C-alpha positions as CSV (number, residue, x, y, z in Angstrom):
1,X,158.7,-9.5,100.0
2,X,157.4,-10.5,96.6
3,X,153.9,-9.4,95.7
4,X,152.8,-12.0,93.2
5,X,150.4,-9.7,91.3
6,X,153.0,-7.0,90.9
7,X,155.6,-9.5,89.8
8,X,153.2,-11.0,87.1
9,X,152.3,-7.5,85.9
10,X,156.0,-6.4,85.8
11,X,157.1,-9.6,84.1
12,X,154.4,-9.2,81.4
13,X,155.2,-5.5,80.9
14,X,159.0,-6.4,80.7
15,X,158.2,-8.9,77.9
16,X,156.1,-6.3,75.9
17,X,158.9,-3.7,76.5
18,X,161.6,-6.1,75.2
19,X,159.5,-6.8,72.1
20,X,159.9,-3.0,71.4
21,X,163.6,-3.0,72.1
22,X,163.5,-1.7,75.8
23,X,165.0,-3.4,78.7
24,X,163.2,-3.5,82.1
25,X,164.7,-4.9,85.2
26,X,163.3,-8.1,86.7
27,X,160.8,-7.5,89.6
28,X,163.1,-8.8,92.3
29,X,165.8,-6.4,91.3
30,X,163.2,-3.5,91.2
31,X,162.1,-4.5,94.7
32,X,165.7,-4.5,96.0
33,X,166.6,-1.2,94.4
34,X,163.3,0.4,95.2
35,X,162.9,2.2,92.0
36,X,162.9,1.8,88.3
37,X,164.0,4.5,85.9
38,X,162.0,4.4,82.7
39,X,164.0,4.6,79.5
40,X,163.7,7.6,77.5
41,X,161.3,7.5,74.5
42,X,163.0,8.4,71.3
43,X,162.0,12.0,70.2
44,X,161.6,11.0,66.6
45,X,159.0,8.2,67.3
46,X,156.3,7.9,64.6
47,X,152.8,7.1,65.6
48,X,151.6,3.7,64.0
49,X,154.9,3.5,62.3
50,X,154.7,-0.3,61.7
51,X,151.2,0.0,60.4
52,X,152.2,2.9,58.1
53,X,155.0,0.9,56.6
54,X,153.0,-2.2,56.0
55,X,149.3,-2.0,56.7
56,X,148.5,-5.6,55.4
57,X,151.0,-7.2,57.8
58,X,150.8,-4.7,60.6
59,X,147.1,-4.2,60.9
60,X,145.5,-2.4,63.8
61,X,143.3,-4.0,66.5
62,X,140.0,-2.8,64.6
63,X,137.7,-5.1,62.8
64,X,138.9,-3.9,59.5
65,X,142.6,-3.8,60.8
66,X,142.7,-0.2,59.6
67,X,142.1,3.3,60.9
68,X,138.3,3.5,61.1
69,X,136.3,6.7,60.8
70,X,133.1,4.7,61.0
71,X,132.6,1.6,63.2
72,X,129.7,-0.7,62.4
73,X,130.3,-2.4,65.8
74,X,129.9,0.9,67.8
75,X,127.0,2.0,65.7
76,X,125.2,-1.3,66.3
77,X,125.2,-0.5,70.0
78,X,122.6,2.3,69.3
79,X,123.8,4.6,71.9
80,X,122.6,8.3,71.8
81,X,125.9,9.4,73.2
82,X,128.4,7.1,71.3
83,X,127.7,7.1,67.7
84,X,129.6,5.0,65.1
85,X,131.3,8.1,63.8
86,X,132.9,11.4,65.0
87,X,130.2,13.9,66.0
88,X,129.6,16.9,68.2
89,X,127.5,16.1,71.2
90,X,126.9,19.1,73.5
91,X,128.2,18.5,76.9
92,X,125.8,19.0,79.9
93,X,128.2,21.7,81.2
94,X,130.3,24.1,79.1
95,X,130.8,27.8,78.4
96,X,128.3,27.7,75.5
97,X,125.4,26.2,77.7
98,X,122.6,28.0,79.4
99,X,124.2,27.2,82.6
100,X,127.1,29.4,81.7
101,X,124.8,32.5,82.5
102,X,124.7,31.3,86.1
103,X,128.2,29.8,86.3
104,X,130.4,31.8,83.9
105,X,133.8,30.2,84.8
106,X,134.8,26.9,83.5
107,X,136.7,24.4,85.8
108,X,139.6,22.5,84.2
109,X,140.9,19.7,86.1
110,X,144.3,18.1,85.4
111,X,146.6,15.4,86.9
112,X,148.4,17.0,89.8
113,X,152.1,17.0,89.5
114,X,152.7,16.7,93.2
115,X,151.0,13.3,93.8
116,X,149.1,10.5,92.1
117,X,145.4,11.5,92.3
118,X,144.6,11.6,96.0
119,X,147.5,9.3,96.9
120,X,150.4,10.8,98.8
121,X,148.5,14.1,99.5
122,X,150.0,14.2,102.9
123,X,153.6,14.0,101.5
124,X,155.9,16.9,101.8
125,X,155.8,17.7,98.0
126,X,152.0,17.8,97.9
127,X,151.7,19.9,101.2
128,X,154.3,22.5,99.9
129,X,152.0,23.0,96.8
130,X,149.0,23.9,99.0
131,X,147.7,27.5,99.2
132,X,146.4,28.4,102.8
133,X,146.2,24.6,103.3
134,X,143.9,24.1,100.3
135,X,144.4,22.7,96.8
136,X,145.7,25.5,94.5
137,X,143.2,26.8,91.9
138,X,144.7,28.9,89.3
139,X,142.4,31.7,88.0
140,X,142.9,34.4,85.3
141,X,143.9,37.8,86.9
142,X,140.9,39.6,85.3
143,X,138.4,37.1,86.4
144,X,139.9,37.3,89.8
145,X,139.8,41.1,90.0
146,X,136.2,41.1,88.9
147,X,135.4,38.9,91.8
148,X,137.6,40.7,94.4
149,X,139.9,37.7,94.6
150,X,143.5,38.1,95.5
151,X,146.5,35.8,95.3
152,X,146.4,33.4,98.2
153,X,142.7,33.9,99.1
154,X,140.7,30.9,100.0
155,X,137.8,30.8,97.6
156,X,134.6,28.8,97.3
157,X,134.4,27.0,93.9
158,X,130.8,25.8,93.3
159,X,128.0,25.0,90.9
160,X,124.5,23.6,91.5
161,X,126.0,20.1,92.1
162,X,128.5,21.0,94.9
163,X,131.3,23.2,96.3
164,X,134.9,22.9,97.3
165,X,137.3,25.4,98.9
166,X,140.6,26.1,97.1
167,X,143.5,28.6,97.4
168,X,143.6,31.1,94.6
169,X,146.7,31.5,92.4
170,X,146.3,34.4,90.0
171,X,147.7,33.5,86.6
172,X,148.0,35.0,83.1
173,X,148.3,31.5,81.7
174,X,144.7,30.8,82.3
175,X,142.3,32.1,79.7
176,X,139.6,34.4,80.9
177,X,136.4,32.3,81.7
178,X,138.3,29.3,83.0
179,X,140.2,28.2,86.1
180,X,142.3,25.2,86.9
181,X,142.2,23.3,90.1
182,X,145.8,22.1,89.9
183,X,149.2,24.0,90.0
184,X,150.0,23.1,86.4
185,X,149.8,24.9,83.2
186,X,146.5,24.5,81.4
187,X,146.1,25.8,77.8
């Protein structure tokens, strides 16, 4: 079975990869094999290497063809929350806001390493990562102790916008005042 959209996407990506010296297999070969192993990225890769070597010939995809600290185009949109230059804009919810008095823990969400977003949640790997049938939520040991939370407890994570149940995983890798909704290291 050949999915035309997938084949077009794969062929286009294959051409882009070939231009950078990587070889991708044709879609039909991928479909027959059932997998494709991505080539390793060289560890000594330099970001914007071509641009750095010759900025005149290898300009970036910005109006000036250079790295832009200020963008006239973005500034011209006149958005309050998207200026034409780097700026601190206080988030609606963060540990320095007034809401932190009511909700003193900060939720960090990351990409789960047991599935792709919500896809494959019923898969074996995803199910094995659950705590008491719930998504794991790593929490600092001191924060957990202050709330009477033990490793493996089902806890209610909430704020004024909603709530979710999660399985507590006590961790020294999570800074006090934060917790993570995935079984991954968050710094």
